[in-house]
N, C-alpha and C positions, 0 to 999 in steps of 0.2 A: 165050132170054135169060132167066136166072133170076128168081125173084121179087124184088121189092123187099122191103128190109128196113126198115121201119117200126118197130118196136119195140125196145126193150131192158131187160131185166131189171138192175135192181142189186141184190146181196145188200147188206144193210144193218142186220143182226138181230145181230149179233156182240156180246155183252157188253164187251167190250174190258178183259178183266181184267188185262191187262197194264200200263194207264194207270190204273187206280185210285189213288187216290180222284179224280182229275181227271174221270174218265168215269162217277162215278155219278150227276151232273145233265147233262154233257154228252156225247153220241155220239161216239166215236173218228172215225166218219166226218167231224165238224164241227169237228174239230181244224185250226186256222187255219194257213195257208200264206200268212202276210202278210195281204193282205184276202180271201182266199176261204178256205173250208173244202175239204179235199179233194173229197170228194164233187162240188164243182160243177165240179170241173177232170174227172173223170170224165164227167158230163153233158155238159160243153160239148164234150168230145172226140167222144160219142156223135152230137150234135145236128151237128156237122159232117159225119158221114158220111150225114145227111137221117133220123135218127131224128126220129121225131113222137110216139111216146109212149113215156114213161119209166114203167116200174113199178117202185117202190121198196117191196122187202120189209122191214119193218123190226121191231122188237120194242117192248116195254112203255115204253121210257123214252128213244124216237126222236123226240117231237113235237117237236123243235126242226128236225128235217130238214124237215118239212112246214111250218112257219113259214118257213125262210129259202126255199125256192121260191115262197110264197103272196106275195101282193100285201102291201104294209104302206102302204096309202093314208095314214094320219095321218103317218105319218113322212115321206113323200113331200110331201104339203103343207108340211109343218114345213120340208124342205129348201127346197124353192122359196122359201118366204116368206123364206129367209134368202140368195135369190139362188145356192143350190148345185144348180143345173139339171142337171150334168153327174152328179152322186152320185144325184141324183133317178131320172133316166134309167137310170142304172146299176142300180138296187135294181129297176125296172119290168121292165128287159131282164130279167133272172133268171127272174122269174116268167112271162116270155113265152118262154123258151127250148124249151120244149115242153109237151105235154099230161103233167100230171104223175098219177098213179094212186099211191096207196099200199095195200097190204095189210099185214097182221100176220101174222109167222111163225108156223105152227101145228103140233102134233103133239110128242111125246117124242121121235122120234128126230131127231136131230142129224145136221150133214153140210152140205158146201158145195153138195150138190145139192137140198138140200129147198127152197130158193127157188126152184127153176124147180117143182117140183111145185105148190108154193103160188098161184104164176100160169099155172099152166098154162090154166084156161080163160079166160085174156084173150088167151092167143097164137093161137087159131084155127090154122087150118093155113097158116102163115107160118113163113119162116126170123125168127129174132131174134135180136139182141145178148143175151150175157149177160157181164156184168163185176161185177167186186170193188171195193167202194168204199175200198181202202186202198193200190192202186199204180196207176200210171199213166205214162205216155211224155209227156217234152217236145221237141218238134222243130217243124220245119215242116210235117209231115205228120202228123194224129194216128193212134194205134195203130187206134182204131174205122176209119178212112178206109183205112189200109192192110188191114186185114181185109176190108174191103169190096170193094177192088180184087180180092184174091185170090178171093173168094167170086164176083166177077163172072166172073172168068176161067174159074175151075173148076166152079161150079155146086154147088159140097157144103160140107160144114161145115168151119170153118176154126179153127185153134186160132193163138194168138199166141205166140209162139217169141222166146228170147234163149240166145244161148251163154254158159254158164256153167262155172266150171273143176269138177274131178272132185270136190274136197271140198263144192261148192256143191250137189251132186246130194242132198247128205243133208236140203235144204233145202225144195226143188222137187219137183212131178211132172216127170217126163224121159219125153219120146217113144221110140221106135222108129221109124227112117225105113225105110220099103219102097222108095220111089224118089225120087232127086234131080229135080226139075223144073228148076229153074235155081238161081241163086248164094243165092235167098232162099227160095224155095219149095222143099215136100218133101212127099210124100205118107207119112202115117204108117199103122201097123198095131199099134201098140200104145203104151199109157201107164201109166209105173209110179209110183207116190206114193212119192215121197222115198226112191228106193232105193240111194245111198249111192254111192259108186266102185266097189265091188267088182261091184255088180249093175247099174249104169245101164247101158242099153240105147245111151245116147247123151251129149252135151254139150248137147243141144238142150233147155231147160226151158222147160215153158209158163207164162206170166206173166199178167196182166191179165184175160184175157176170152177170148171166142169169138165166132164166129159159128156157129148151131147151126139145121140145116135141123128142120123137123119131125118128122121119122119117128124122130128120137134120142129123144123123149118116149117111145116106147113102152119104152125101155132103162131110165128113170128111175122106180124104183119104193121104197118104202119096203122090200119083199120084198128087195129087194139091199143086205143090209147089210154092210160089212168089219168084220173081225175087232175093230176096236176102237168098233165100235157106230155107226159114221155112214155117210151114204149120201153116197160122194165121187164128184164128178165125174171124176176120173180114172178112177175104175172104169167108170163111164158109157161115156165115148168109149172105152176100153180095148177093151170089148164091142163097142161100135157100129163102130170102124172095123176088127174083124175080118171083118166081112160086108158093109161099106158104104165108101164112099171120103172119107176124112177127112184133110184137106190142112193142113199147119202153114207159115206166115210169119215169118220172121226180122223182127221189127220194128227200123225204122231210127228213132234217136232215143236219147234220153237217158233211162234207167228209173228210176225212182223209187219207193221201197217205203215205207209209212208204217205198217207192221204191229207194231212194236217201238217201245218210245222212242229206245233208239238209232237205228235206220232213219228214225224220225220227224225227229230232230235233224238227220239226216245230210243230209235230204231238203229240209228248212227252210232250211238254209246254203245248199246249192244250189240251189233258185228264189229265194233273198233275192240271193246272187251273180250271179245271171243278171238280176236285176230293173234295169231302166235308172234307175230313181232311188235305190234304194238300195244297188245292187252295190258300185260304187267306194266308197261310205264303208264300207261292211261290211267290204270285200277288206283295205283300210288299217288298220280297228280289228283286225280278226284277225293282220294280219302283226306289228303292234305287240305284241298279246296273246303272240303265238308266240315272238317275239324276247324 
């Protein structure tokens, strides 16, 4: 039986320059999707998969993330005094989702593998989730739960995949497939960062995150720097998959990306349209505007 996955690392140290000046004071991870920030949706998905410890790697302007997942006793008391028990309970429940640990990203070298390096001392000899705080899936079963199911089945590292068009391979890391296990599960033997249609080894792009076994930490180092000066998870997994089993699971559900203003607006509309309270009225409004 594979070791239980109890920990999740969430990368939340990016500057969010595409959203300036809004993100000068508010982290992009805290951009709202109606009544929840993006990072809360990522955390909730991880908790559904049994995560107990959430390690959020932040930057110097990210204090509001810590505040969001902390208790606000005065606000809860005020809400209860006004008879808003459900709202007060909702705030309390956010703080009790998991054990939250915050560390600042360190070092001059950049790249999306750096948060794992910074969190390594907290991981021990255990498998862990690694997520980014700007994309997620919605559906009956969270992305984290689907990753966990594949990990429990195969007992090895697993990456989240989605099918993309040839043109979209310019925007994502794309895996090469060594073996097809079933309709959703594959074994991979390579991972190329934004290869484009001419060089893409498949049309399976890695999105959202991974479950990584502790052995992969040996491949993550600031000594492995890409041509652009960054330490990238695509390169880490590409090296690791050459000599170790790594699997990919095609995630079921609706994929959402909030990494750019355009994608954030699309995600906001998608989430709002699916909301039971706001969706019907918004749909009617949009139809009138488009007509």
